[in-house]
N, C-alpha and C positions, 0 to 999 in steps of 0.2 A: 343630366347625368353627373353633375358636380364639377365638370371641367370648366376652366376659366374661359369666358368669352373675351375678356380684356385682362391682361396681366396686371397685377397690383402696381400702382405707381404713386409717387408723392404728389398730392394735389396742390400743395402750396408750400414752398420752401421759406420758412420764417424762423430762422435760428434764434431770434431775439425775443420771440413771443411764445406764450403757451397757446396752443390751439386744441380744443377739446369739445366733447359733447356733440359729435356730428349727427345729423339727421338727414334723411333722404326721402324723396318722392319721385314717382315716374308719371309722366303724362305723354302718351303717344311715344314718339321717338326721343323725347327729351327727358333728362334726369337732372334734378336740382339737388345739390348737397349744400346744406347750411351748417355752420359751426360757430362756436364761441371763441373769441380771441381775447386774451388778457395781456396787455402790454406793460402792466406793472406800474403805470403812471397814475397812481391814485390822486384825485378821487374819480376821475372819468376814465377808467382803465378797461372797461368791458365793452366789446363790440361784437356784432354778428356779421359774418361774411358768408358769401355764397358763390357757387360756381355752377354753370350749366354745362352738361355733357350730353353728347349723343350716346346711343346704346352701344356704339362701336368704340367709345372711349375718347372721342375727339372733344377737346375743350371748345366751348362755344363763346366764351368770354376771353379776351386777351389775358386778363388776370382776374383773380377773385374780386368781387365787388363788395363793398361794405354796405350793409342794409341800413338805409337812413331811418331815423326815428321820425315818423310823420304823424305822430299823434297830434290831434288838434291843439293849437296854442302851446306847443312844446318847443323849447329851444333845441337846436340840432345837436349840441354838444352834451349829450347825456349818456348814461350807461344803458346798455342793452345786452341781454344774455338769455340763457336757457331756451334756445330755439327749438321749435317743432314745426314740421312742414307737412302739407298735404296737397294733392292735386286739386284743381278746380276746373270749371268749364273752359276758362280762357288761359289757364296756366297753373299757377301755384299760389298758396297762401302760407305765409310764415308767421307763426305766433311767437312772441318774445315777451319776457318780463323786462320792461323798460322804465326809465325815469320819465316823469311827466311834470310839467309845470304845475305848481300848486299842490303836489302830492308829497307826503312825507316818505312813502315807500315806493316800491315798484308797482307798476300797473300793467295789466295784460294788454298788449298791442298786437293787432293782426294787420299785416302788410301784404298787399297783392303784388305778385311778380308774374309778368307775362312769360310765355314759353320761351321767348328769346332772351330773357333775363332782365328786361326793362321793368322798372318799378312803377306801380300805379301812382296816381296823383295824390291819393290820400290813404290814411290808415284808419283802422277802427279801434275804438276803446270800448270793448263789450260791456264793461261795468266799472266806470271810473269811481274810485272811492279815495278821497283825498287823505284820509287819516288811517287807511288800512292798506297793508302791503299784500299784493297779489302776485304769486310766484308759481313756478313749475307749470307753465302752460303747456297744453298738448292739444293738437287739432287734428280732426279727421273729417272725411266727407262721405255722405251717403251718395254713392255713385249714380244711383237711379234718379234721385231728385236734385242732386247737386246742392243739397243743404249742407252747410259747413257747421260743424259742432266744435266748440272750444271749451275746454275744462281747465281749471286751475285750482291751486290751493290758496285760500284766503286766510291770512294770519292777522290776528287782532290781539293786542296786549290784553291779558287777563281773560281771554276767551279761547275755547278749543279751536284748532284749525278746522276749516270747512272746505269741502270740495264743491266748487261752484261750476255751473254749466250754462252756456248761452249758445244760441244758434242764429244763423242768418241764411235765408233762402237766396238762391242764385238771383242776382240783380237787385236785391233789397238794399236800401240805403244804409240801414243800421242793423245791429243785432237785436234780437228780442231781449227783454229784460232777463237778467241772470236768475237762475233758481238754485237752491241748495240741493245737492244730490241726495243726501240722506240726513234727516234731522236727528239730533240727539247723540251724535258720536263724534269723537275726535278723528279727523280724516286727513289724509295727505297723499301725495304722489298719484294723481289721476293719470289715466291713459285713455285716449280716444282712438279707436280704430275704425276705419271705414270699410264697408263691404259693397256688394253690388246693389243691395236694396235697403241697407240699414247700417247705422253706425252704433257701435257699442262703447260703453263707458265702463272702465274697471278702476277700482281704487282699493286701498287698504284702510281699515278702520279699527279703532280700539275695540277689544273684546276681552273683558276681564283683565287678566295679567298679560295678555298677548294681543295679537292683531289678527283679523280675518280679512280675506279678500272678497269684495263684492263685484258683481258684474250685472249690467242691465242694458237693454236697448236704450240708446240715448234719449229717445222720445217717450220712453215709458219708465219713469223712475219711481213710481209709487211702490213697487214691490220688487226690488232687486234681489237676485239670487246670491246667497253667501257660499 
């Protein structure tokens, strides 16, 4: 009916830092909120933090935890930002744009977080491209199959931006090879949303002097609706 179940409260008191771009997902009785923090200390000033709450608003972690960058062969002290989160069979998955060893730009990284807030032992690089920056990740889950879909914007000097999509079945060791969502158009700002039996991908794309919005089932991208 629109009434508050939990009154609004400050999740993290951080007067010296900017905290922005929050994202949230629910799994059973647990809620995870992730956000981006900028401490202003260039060049490694961007971090992703998260907190676990119960549906009654009780904090499950003593203080917000910084999401480690666990991409393979990556140094720990790198930038991570643009978080997106979805529920999974065992907890949550957080997609970020993160620095990676040997890459000139940001790379999409997906990190598993258990329902209690503990971080998995490894992270996934769905489509490592050392000379191409990959940003604006978004992640969603097909609740029926527990397949995770992650989409992002691929930026390459001298080329149009592209929306890319990759997926991983529950328990799979790696993501399937990434595919381009729609060929021949300049694209940006994808969004993946999970449902009970399907996940959808939406993005905007160049159309003449303006832009159009496209949407498609994430598993069927041959004929997206405009």
